[in-house]
C-alpha positions as CSV (number, residue, x, y, z in Angstrom):
1,M,14.9,-28.0,0.5
2,K,12.0,-26.8,-1.6
3,K,8.4,-26.7,-0.3
4,M,7.2,-29.1,-3.0
5,S,9.8,-31.7,-1.9
6,I,8.5,-31.5,1.6
7,V,4.9,-31.9,0.5
8,F,5.4,-34.8,-1.9
9,G,8.3,-36.5,-0.3
10,F,11.8,-37.0,-1.6
11,G,14.2,-39.7,-2.7
12,R,12.9,-43.2,-3.4
13,R,9.5,-42.4,-1.7
14,I,8.6,-39.4,-3.8
15,F,4.9,-39.2,-4.9
16,P,4.7,-40.3,-8.5
17,G,1.5,-38.3,-9.2
18,R,2.9,-34.9,-8.1
19,Y,2.8,-33.4,-11.6
20,F,-0.7,-34.6,-12.1
21,V,-1.8,-33.1,-8.8
22,Q,-0.1,-29.8,-9.5
23,G,-1.8,-29.4,-13.0
24,T,-5.3,-30.5,-11.9
25,P,-6.4,-27.1,-10.4
26,F,-5.4,-25.2,-13.5
27,S,-7.2,-27.6,-15.9
28,T,-10.3,-27.6,-13.7
29,I,-10.5,-23.8,-13.5
30,A,-9.7,-23.4,-17.2
31,T,-12.5,-25.9,-18.2
32,F,-15.0,-24.2,-15.9
33,L,-14.3,-20.8,-17.4
34,A,-14.4,-22.1,-21.0
35,T,-17.7,-23.9,-20.6
36,C,-19.8,-21.8,-18.2
37,H,-21.4,-18.4,-18.6
38,I,-20.8,-16.5,-15.3
39,L,-23.4,-13.7,-15.3
40,P,-25.2,-11.7,-12.6
41,G,-28.8,-12.6,-11.8
42,L,-31.9,-11.0,-13.3
43,D,-35.0,-9.8,-11.6
44,E,-38.6,-10.1,-12.9
45,D,-38.1,-7.2,-15.4
46,R,-34.9,-8.8,-16.8
47,R,-32.7,-6.1,-15.1
48,V,-29.3,-7.1,-13.7
49,V,-29.4,-7.5,-9.9
50,K,-26.0,-6.9,-8.2
51,P,-26.0,-8.4,-4.7
52,E,-24.5,-6.3,-1.9
53,P,-22.1,-8.5,0.0
54,K,-23.0,-8.5,3.8
55,Y,-21.1,-10.4,6.4
56,S,-22.0,-11.7,9.8
57,S,-20.1,-10.2,12.7
58,G,-18.1,-12.1,15.2
59,T,-14.9,-14.1,15.4
60,I,-15.8,-16.1,12.3
61,S,-17.3,-14.0,9.6
62,I,-19.4,-15.6,6.9
63,P,-21.3,-14.1,4.0
64,K,-25.0,-13.6,4.6
65,E,-27.5,-15.0,2.1
66,F,-28.7,-12.7,-0.6
């Protein structure tokens, strides 16, 4: 049995919107990339600022603010 049939059911009870749900992430990401300019930030002198990623320590590590 395939993974998708386990997630969306099978037989008479299969989820009718399964194709819509599978296509939604692709269309959302494609629309975002087509309509938004993803650029690094600028400082006061209009120079590119590249943030250095720093993470907290511990069992659960999260990015620190920059």
